[in-house]
Structures are given as C-alpha cells and as structure tokens.
N, C-alpha and C positions, 0 to 999 in steps of 0.2 A: 277267850279270857288268855288264853297260851300264847296267842299269837300277839296279843296287846304288851304282855310282860315283856315278849320278846325285844321287840320293838321299842319299848321303852328302854329296856337294856342295850340294844345298839346304838339309839340315839344317846344316852348317857355316856356309852363307851366312846363314839366318835368325838361329840363335842368335849369331852372330857380330855381327848388328846390334841386340841386344836387350839392354839394361841392366836388371838386375834388383839392386835393394836393397830392405831393410826394417829393420826393429827390432821387440823384443819389450819390452814392460814388464809385468811381473809382480808382483804383491804380494798378501800375505797377511797376515794380522793377527788375534788374540784377545786381548780383555782379562776382567778377573772382572767389570766391571761389564756383560757382555752384550755388548759391541762386538766382532762377528765380521763380516770381509771376505774374498772370496777372489776376486780379480779380475786378469784377463791381458788387455790390447791387444796386437793384433799388426798392424802397419803394413806394406805392400809398396808397393813402386813399381815398375813395369813399364814401360821407355821402349822404343820400337821407331820409327825413323825419326823421323815428325812427330807420334805418339802418345804419350801418357802417361798411365797407367791407375795410379789408387791405390784401394787397397783397405783397409778397417780392419774386422779381425775382434775381437768381443770376448766373454768369457766369465768372466761374472761371477755369484756365486749366494752372497751378494749382494754389490755392489760396495761401497766404501768410503762412498760418496752417492750416491744415485739408485736406481732399479730394476735388478733384476736382469736379464740379457740373456746369451743365447748364442747367437751366430751372426754372419753379416755385419750390420756396423752402419753403414759409411759406403763409399761406393764412387763414383768420379770417373773420367770417361773424356776427356781432353784431346786438340784436335787443333790443333797450330801450324803456320801457314804463312805468313811474312812478317805483314803487319799484322793478320792475321786469326787468332781465335783462338776455338774453339767446347769448349765445357765441358757434359757431360750427368752428371748425379748429383748427388753431394752438394757444395755450394759455401759459402763462407764469404767475404763480400766485402765491401769497405767503399769507399763512394762519398763525395768530400769528407772532410770529418771527421767524419762518422758521423752527423749530424743527423737523415738521413734511412734509410740502411743502414749498419748496422757490425755485420753477423752475425760470431759467434765460438763456441768452444767452449772453456770453461773448465773444466776437471773437478775443479780443487780448489774451485770452488763448485757444481759439478753445474748449468752453465747453459749450455745449448745451444740458439743460436739460429739454426742452419744452414738452408739451402734447400735443397729437391731440386727440381731442374728442369732447365732448359736455360738457359745463358748464352752470348751471342754479342758477342765484343769486337773492334772494328777500330780500331786506334792506328795515327796518323802522327805526324811532327814537329808538325804545326801542328794537328792534328784528332783527337778520340778518339771513340768511341762505344760504350756497352756497353749492352747489354739481357739482361734477366734476367726469367724466368718459371717458377713453381714453386710448391710447398706447403712451410711451414715449422707443425710442430709442435711447441708449446714447454710444457714442463711444470714448475711450480714446486712448492715446498713452501709453503705459507699456512695462517695461523690461520684466514682468513676462508672456508674451505672445509671440509667433514667428513671425518673421519679423519687429521687434521693428524700429521704425523711428521717430525721433525727433520730426518732422514735421508733417507726417501723421498717423492717428490713425491705430492700430494693433489690436483692441480687442472690441466688442459691446456686449450690453446687450439689452434685449427687455423686457419691462414691459405693463402689460394689468393692468391698475388700474380704481379704484374708490374710491371716500370718499365722506364725509359729514363734513361742518364746521358749526357750530352754535355759535351767542353771544347772550346775554340779557344784556339790558343796566337798571340798575336802580338809579338814582340819578347818582352820583360820581363813581357809582361801575358797574365793567361789569364783566360777567364769561362767560366762552365759551367751548364746547367739540369740539372734534375732532377725527375723524377716518379717516383710510384710508388703502386700504389693493391694495395689488400688486401681480400680479401671474407672476414671472419672469422666462425667458428663460435663463439660466445661462450656457455659454459653457466653459467647462474645458480646453478644449484646442480647436484647429482647427477642429476636428472632430466632424462633425455633432451628431453622435451617443452618444458624451459624454456629450451632452446639459443637465443639471440639470432643473428638474421643482421644483420653490421653492415660498412658498407663504410666502409672508413677511406682517405683519399688522401690524399698530400703532396706538394707543389711547391714547389722551391727553387733557390734561384739564388747563385752562389758568383764571387768575384772575388780572383786571385792576383798580386801584384805582387813581384819579387824582384830584387835587385842584391848588390853586394858590400857593401853598409853595412847593408841595411834589409831584410826580409822583411814581406808583409802579407798577411793571409788574412783575407774576411769574409765570412759564410753566414748567409743567411736562408731561414726555411721557414716555410711555412703548411700547415697540416693542417685537412681537413673528414670529420666523420665522420656518418654517416646510417644511420638504424636502419629495418629492412623494418618496412613498414606492413602487416600482414596482412590488413587489410580490404580494400583496393585494390590489394594485389600489389606496390606500390613502396616508394621508399625515402623517409623523409621526415628533413629535419636535425634534430639531434642534438646535435651539439659543434661548435666549430671554436677554434682556438690557432694559435698562431705562435711562433717560437724565433729568436735572433740569437744568434752567434757570432762572436767578431774574436780575431784573434791579431797580435802585432806584436813581430817580432825585431831588435833593434838591436846590431851589432857593431860594436866598438872595438877598439882595440889590444891593450889587457892584459884587456878585460872584455865581457861580453855580456851584456843585457837582454833579458827576456822578458813582456811583459803579455798577459795573456787575459782576456778578458771573457763572460759568459755571460748570456743573459736569455731563460729557457726559459719558455713557459706554453702548453704542449699543454693543460693541464687543468688547473684551480683547483679543488682538493679543500678542502673545510672539513678543521680539526684531525681531527675524529674519523674521515673516511672516507680521510685522507691517503695510506695505504698501503694501501687497499682495493682491489686490482684484479679482485677478484672481482665484486662488486656495480657499479664503476665503469667506465664502457668509453667508447670514442673517446678516448681520451688516449695516453700514451707506448704505443708498441708494443714488445715483446720484441727485434725486429730493428732496432730504433735504438738506439745507443749511445752518444750525444753527448759531446764533451769535460766534463770536471769543472772547477771553480775552484779546487779545491784541489790537494793532492798526496797520494796513497794510500801511505801509510807503508812504507819499506823494511825497517825493524827489527821485532821482534816485539811490542813494547810500545807504539811509536807506531802500529801497524797496528791494533792493538787497540782504539783511540780515536779510529779514523778518522771521518770524516765520512759520513753515509749521503746521497748526493747526493738530493736530489728532482727527478727529471728533469720531471716535469709542472711545478713550480712552483717556479724558483729564480732568482735574479738575484745574481749574485757576479764577482770577479774575483781574479786571481792576479799577483803581480809577481814573478819570478825574477832571481836574479843571479848569475853565473858566471864566475871570473878566477883568475887565477895569481898568488900574490905571487912565485914565482920558477919557475924551471923544473921542479922535483920538488915544489912545494906548491901547491895549489889552494884554494879558496873556493866555497863554494855556499849562498844563502840564498833564501829566498821570505817573503813575506807574501801570506795569502789570508783572504777575507770574502766572505761570503753570507749569503743570509736568502730568506724567500718575498718577494712581491713587494708582498703586502699585509698588515695587522694584520685580526687576528679577533678578534670578542667575542662573547657570547652575549646575544641581544637579549631584548625582554620576552617575545617569545613561547617563549622558550628555546630558540632554535635558534641556531646560528653562523650570525654574519655579516661578511662582510669590509668594510672602510672605506676610503676613502680612493682615489686612484687608483692604479695600479699604478707601483711605484718604477722608475727606472733604475737606481740604485745603492741596496748591500746597505743594509739598517736596520739600527739597533742596539734598537728597542722589542722586547722579550721576546715580544709578542702577534703579531711576526714569524717567530719562530724563528730568530734570528741565530746566524752560527755565525764564528770566526776562528782563525788558527791563523798562528804563527812558528815558522820553524827556521832556523839556522843551523849551517854545519860546517868544518871547516879538515881537509883530509888531505893526505899526503903520504909521501914516502922518504926514509930515513936510511941511513948507514953502505953506500953504494954500492946504494941499492936492496935492501939485504937486510931492512930493518925498515920496514914501510908502518903506519901510524897515521892515525886518524879518531876525531874527536870531534865531538859535536855539542850542540844544545840546541833542545828540542822546546817548546812553550807552545799548548794549544788548549783554546778554550772553547766551547761547545756546549749551546744551548738546543733540547734535541731534540725534544719533542712540547709543545705546548699543551694542557692538561688543562682548565683552567677559566680564564674571564676572563670578568667581569661588571663594569658600572659605572654610575653615577648622576650627578647634579650634584654629590653630596657625597662617595661611596666609590669605591672602586677593591677587586677583589679578585682576585687571579690566583694560578694555581697551574703550572707547567710541569716538566718535566723537564731536568735539568741535568746537565753534566756537564766538569770541565776537568781537565787534567793537565799537570803539567811534567815532562819527560824527558830524560836526559842517556845516551845512546849513546855507548860506548867500543869500537873495534874496534882490536886491534893483531895482528900478525903478524910472525915473523922466520922468513925462510928460510936454512938453512946450506949450505954451498958442497957437503957430500956427501948433497943430497937430502933431509935431514931437514929440517923445519917444525914450528913451534908456532902456534897463531892463540888468541888468547881476544877473547870479546866479551861486554859488562859493559852491562847496561841498569838504570838506577833510573829511578822513576818514583813521582810522589807525586798521586795520584790522587781528586779529588771528584766524589762523584755522589749523585745522590738527587732530592727533590724541593724545587724552591723556592718559597717563598710568600712573596709580597706583598700587603699590605693596606694602605690608606689610607681614612683619615675625616677630612673637613673639612679637608683640607690638611695633615693629622699624618699622619707613616707610622707605623704600627702594628707592622708586622712587615717585615722586607725580610732573611729569610736562608733557609739550605738546611737542609733536614730529610733527614740524612745517612742513606743506607742501610748505612752501615758502624758495626758495634758492636764493643766490646771483651770481653774473656773474662766481664766482669761485666754483661754486655749494656748499658752505656752507650754511647749514641751520641758517635762521635769524628767529627773534621773530615775526616780523608784516610786513604785506605789506600796504605802503602808498598809498591811491587811491585820486585821485583828479577829479572832475567833472566840468567844467565850459561850460557856454552860455553865450555869447552877442550877444544881438539882438539890432537892428536899424529901426524902423518904421515910416511910414508918415500914419496917420488916415484918412481917413478909406482905404486906396490904398493898400500899402505893409507893408511887413516886410522881414528882412533879418537876419537871425541868424548865427553864428558860434560857434561849440560845439567842446569840448575836452574833451576825457574821456583817464584819464592817470594811469598806475600803477607804482609802483616804483618796481616790480620783475617781470619776465616772469613766469607764473603759468600754472599748469597742463590743459590740456583741457579735462579730464574726458569724451573722447568721443565726444565731439563738434567739430565741423568743424575746421579745422588748421589754425592758421594765416597765410594770403596769405602771398608769399614770396616776393610779391614788395609792395613797398608804393604809396600811390595815390599823383595826384600831389600836395594837400594840406600838405602832411606829408613830403614831398620833399622840398616843399617852406618854411615851418617852420623848415626844418632840425630834423624832429621827429625821434624818434628809431620807427619802424615798429612793434615791438616784443610789446611795452610797451604803444601804443598811437592809439588812434582811432579818427579821426577828421573827420567833416564834415561842409558844409556849405548848408542852407536850404533857399528858397526864396517863400515865399507866397503874389500871387496877388491877390485882390478881383477883378475880372474883373467888376462884378456889385455887388449889395448888396445880389444876390442869387447866385453867381456863384464864386468860388475861385479855384483857380487853385496855385499847390504847386510843387516844383523842389528842390530835394535833391541830392548833389553830395558826396562821400566819404565815411566812415566807420562807422558801428555804434558794440559796444563791444558785446553787448548780454549779457547773463547769468540770473539769476534770476528774474523772473517776479511773484506777486503775487496779486491776486485781490480774494475779498470775502473769504480770508481765505484759499485760493488753489493757490499753487505755482507750477510754470513750467518753465524749461529751455528753454530760447529762442536763439537759433543759432545766432552766430554772422554774422553782413554782410559786407563783406571785398570789399574795392576799386569797388565800383558800384554807381547806379544811382537809384533813387525812383522818381516817378511823381504821383502826385495824383488829382484829380477833383473832387469838392464837389457842387454840383447844387440842388435847391429847386425850385420846381414849383408849 
C-alpha cells in the first residue's frame, strides 16, 4: 500500500510538471491532370522544467511538393537555465540579418535549410555568444541536374559546418562578429566519384544603433571558398566575395521612413550560368538568406510578378514610407530598384565578359539586368470599424535575363527577357453585428512579357521593341495580357466561411513545361459559362468544428504560376479540376 501511494504521488508530481501541446496539419488532393498528394505533419512540444522537446512527424505519399517521407522528420531538445541555452537536434537560426546564417523551413516552396547538430547560446544584457555545429542537407529542384521534376528535388548538397556569433551592447550601440565555416560535398552530377570537396568560410561584422528617432543597422561579410586539391591532399583558393547591407529607420510624429541598401557580390556569374548552382560553387550557400531590396507581393497577382533576387550578385535599394492620414486610415508605399553590379557583353571569342568597375548603385543599362518597382496603398475603416477597405497600385519592370549582347564600334545587338506589370488590388470587407461577414478581393493586372530586341547601326536605332509572348485567337501578337483575380467570401464567425475564387487571363499563354490545361472544364466553369483555357475557378468551404479543430474542402482549379517567399521564387504547377481537403487540429 505504501509503495502504491508513493508511485501515485511520483506519477502526479512528474505529470503535473509536464506541459504537452501540439498540432496536426493534414491535406489530401487530386486533380484530373495527375496532381495527387496526401501528406500529414504532426508537431509536438513537451516541456518539463528547464527542458523543452520538439518532434515533427511527416507522413506523405507523396507531399504536395518534395519527396515522400514517412516517419520522424525533425526533432530538437532544448535546455534553458538563466543565460544558458543548449539545443540538440534540428535548428533554424538567424544571425544578424541573415547574410551569413538564416536557416528556415518554408514548405510553401519546399525549401528546408535547417541544421541538425548542437547549438549553445549564452546571453546577458551586455553580451551574448552563439555557437553552432552540425550538418545541413539541402535538396532542390533544378534544370541543371538530370531527372528534373518541378515537384520533386533532383539535386542535393551536404554541408558539415560550425560557427560562432557574438554581440556586445554598450548603451545605444551594439557591435558583433560572426564566423561560419562549412565543408561541402558538392555533386557535379549524379556520379558519386564526381563529388567535389569544398570549404566555404564566411566572416562578418555588424553594428546597430537605436534611439527614439532613428535605427541604424550595417553588416559587412567576406566569403572565401577553397577546393580540395587531390594531388597534394590540400585546399587551393577557388573563389572569394563580399556583401554589404544597410538599413536606416527614421521615426517622425506622423510617419516613418525606412531605407535599405544591398550590395551582394558573393559570386559574379555570367548571364548563361547565373542561376546554375550545380556547375558553380563557392558562391551563396543555402543556409544564407540575406535581405532583399524589393518587397514580396502580398497579393496573388503582384506576387506572380515578383523579382527573383540574385543573392550572388545584386546591388539595390528600397525606400518605404508608412504613416497615418487620421486615426482610422493609413498609407504605405515603397520604391525599389536593383541590378547586377556589372554589365555583360559577348566578346570576340564568343564568351561572356563583364565590363567596368562594380557599381555601388543600381544601373539602368539592360546589360546589367535592372529591376524597378513602385507601390502605394491606402487602407482604413469606416462606419464604426465595420467596413474595412484597402486599395493600391503597383508598377514593376524587370529585365530578367540577358540572352545576347554583342557590340562593335558601329553596331549593337541585344536580346533580353522582359516583364512589366501594372496591378490594382482592391480589398474590402464588412462585418455585421450578428457575426456575419462578407469579404471581396479583386485584382486587375496588365502584364507585358517576352523578348526585348534592340538593334543599333551607325548611331541609328533599327529596332527597340518587345517581341510579345502573348497572342490573340488568330495567333497575332498582342502587347499585353490582362489578368483578373477575384475572391468573394461569406462567413459566420466563429463557425464557417465559404469562398469563391476566379483566376482569369485574357489570352492563352505558353506552358513552358508546366502541366497542360485539362481539356475538360469543372462544374463551376461549366455553370458560369467560362472558357476553360483562360479561367480557373474554385469554391472552398472552411468549418471550425471546435476552437481547435478546422476542416476545409476545396473543389475546382488553381492556376499556379510563380510563388515567391523570402526573395526566392518557384514555379507552382496548376491544379486542374480536382479537390483538396485539409484538417488542422491543435491539442
């Protein structure tokens, strides 16, 4: 009896000190164009005293993006005791602003740059030091490696790394130093004997100043990469680079200003190899994810025309303004510009060659692949905060890739990929006193896209125009494509929401390797009499079974296209004439 009482007391004490939480996210979908997925993620958090344990299980056959996996995907054990913290397992860390280390797990674009190993953190008010050591395996989908598939990775690199990040605080000033080294196994192709051993080193320093009127952040990074020399079993110099990032925030009584500047030269690749991370190495690493000079679009159509940042070689700036018109209305806007640091041309040996000194400000010459964007919006509430409205205007122009540029004393010939877009997003919602609400989102966009041709002979311009990739029904080229995205939803808080979404284009567009449009329309498109080649319609129902359990059902089609996050963009395949079901539960 005494043993039983002791056992019950011990059991009660242990489990009285344990906190257990978690969530489940499960989704399944199938479309007529062969897009099928079935995946579940289970996260658990167990806290016991100074210990915290995170486990993530994945069961996917296959997932919506990525390789199929069944079992324990991630695990981490943390110990916290005053200023000391120890982490074992899978870690996602950011040091400074991410110029050296910013590991993340973004499942929307299937990008996982986590590190499995050990991390030790010691933090006080005046000083902190972070130490990290572990392994990072990074997989991606790339056309530069055999077996390309837009949904499944076909290329993987492995990094064994360690690093130290330190910071010192003195009044309003903070300074820091960072060092990180990785030994990389870099497959040139699918043959194991062609794997290269590369040592990458990054050293950086940053400075921060804060007060009530201004914030300043500056960070400089130098990188060195060396390649293993098999003849003498040593490393030889291969490549080095550098990066500079600056941020200034100014705070006024009615508005604030933010200015960001980037100058990245981790590796300067010619236009032919600019995005080839397979045959080029010693450049930007996957566990880096520095800031960008632009803004990733928060609306559907603006996001599809986002700029793909070249983290290896890009110089740019962004100026943002945010302020209030009155208590319930505010405005926001930004100007963004960027380009490569050098212009490029094809020399007499028919090879790409860069010219001039690296620029410290964005260039406008198309041979430097410039980009610019402007955006402004006004948002606010009316009628006692029951009506919310937001309207904006966006313009972007992107000379994406330089395809050809040759010049002589008397002539110039240039071809480059061009894209520009004007977009007007409108968002409005109304909330009734009885819990009902209605919301509408409408975006209209005028998109130009194609190859820009420039020809000059003896000082006379022969051609300077866009060869559009858009055609009308008679296969005649047209100047632009008009895109419309519309979403209307009705809901009863906190129980349910139903939304209808329509994605419409004015012309049939080339697929560029994407899944072809299904040759049969879904029931929604037939009911509304929509052209199946130019419309994607779906309806979604979300029901909150309880405060911690949500069920969603979707039927119809999704257009797909470019999806950008954290400066990285990926093409998402269309989802044609199918269904999706999702479950989210917390416990």
